[in-house]
N, C-alpha and C positions, 0 to 999 in steps of 0.2 A: 498483833507481834507481826505479820503479813505487812501490815499498810506501813508499821516503824523500818521495817528492811524497805519496803519500796520507795519511801523516802529518803532512805541514806545510798540504797543505789542510782536514784532521782539525781540527789544532791552530787553524788562523787562524778554521776555522770557529765551535769551538767561545767560544774566545774574542769573533770577532765577533758571535756570539749573545748572549755574558753581557753585553757592553757595551750590545748597544741591548735588551734588555731587563729589564733591572738594576728592582732594584725601588723607584729614588732617582727621583722622576718630576723627569722638567725638561719645558721647552718646547721648547729648541730655537731661541729665537732669537726675535726682535720679528716676526713673522708663521707663528711656531707648528714644526711641522712636526718631525720623526724627532733624536733625539738622536745617529744613529751618522749622523755626516759623515764623510768623509775629512777636507775641508777647512771651514773656515768662515770669512767674514767677517763682522764686525760692519758691518752697509751700513745704508742710509736707501734701503727697497724703493720706487722711482720707475717709475710707468706708463712709456716709452716710445709716441710715437706709431703705432697701426700703420695699415698701408693695407690696404683692403679687396680678397680676394681675389675675384677673376669664378669660382671653384671654389664648385659648388653643394656638395659635398663636407665633413661635417663633420669629416675624420680631418683631427689636424696633426701635422706631421711638428717635429724639433726643439724641441717639449716638454720643460719641467720631469720626469724620468718621477717615480712614487709611491714613495714605502717603502712593502711589504710584505712579507710573511712570507718568501717568498726570496728578499730583499736581500743579508743578510747572506754567503748562500751562493753568488751574483751579485760581490759585494765580496770573498770567497775565490777562485774563481775570478779573477778577475781579476790577485787580486797571485800567486797561481801558477801561469797562463798566462800570463798581459802582455796587455798592453788588446789587440793585433792577433789575436793568435792567440784570445780572446773571441769577440774581433766575429765572425772567419771561423765558427765554435763557431753561435755565437749565431745568425751569418747560415743557416747549412745546416740548422740548426733550426728555424726560421723558414718556410725554402723548405720541407722536407720537410710541415711543419703543414699550409702550406698545399694542397699535391699531396695531404695524404689529407684535408684539407677537400675540394676539384675531387671527387677519387673518392669520397668518400661523397653529395656531392649529385648526381652518377652514378649515381648505385648506387640513391637514392630517386626519382629522375624530378626534383630540383627543384634542375636547375645556375644557375634565375636566382638562388638565394639563395646564391648561392658566396662572394658579392663581401659583403653583410651578413653570414654567418658569418666573413667574412676580419676582417673588425673590429669586428667581435663578440669573436677572439683577441686581439687589438691590444689592445686597451680591457682587456679580465683578463686578461690578460698584464701590463701596465699597472701594474693595482691588488693584483697578485702582487705585484711587486716582481719579475721578469724582467728589465727596458724599467732598472735603474736602469745 
């Protein structure tokens, strides 16, 4: 059973990578973006009025994730595992990574940098495409 899932995951990943990195250059829509989109609609982008947060943090939750190198693998895992199981695995991985960052900061003696490093890990994960 596991070997069948692995073969399916590999096939989906190969197809996703081939379509995402094809030699045909497309811009993906009016605002640019990637050509690897699960579903897309042609619409006019309007900016809703934003309410300013009282928080001084620059970390924003719920924003549109960037398409990165690992995005095809995440889409393939979402197809194979399903959305709920993928979110459980992703949450566990993020939790373990944050714990290791904290352990590293304790070991180095710079626990005050833990929050900055966790935010940097989130930014890097978004750039690499883990958060699509």
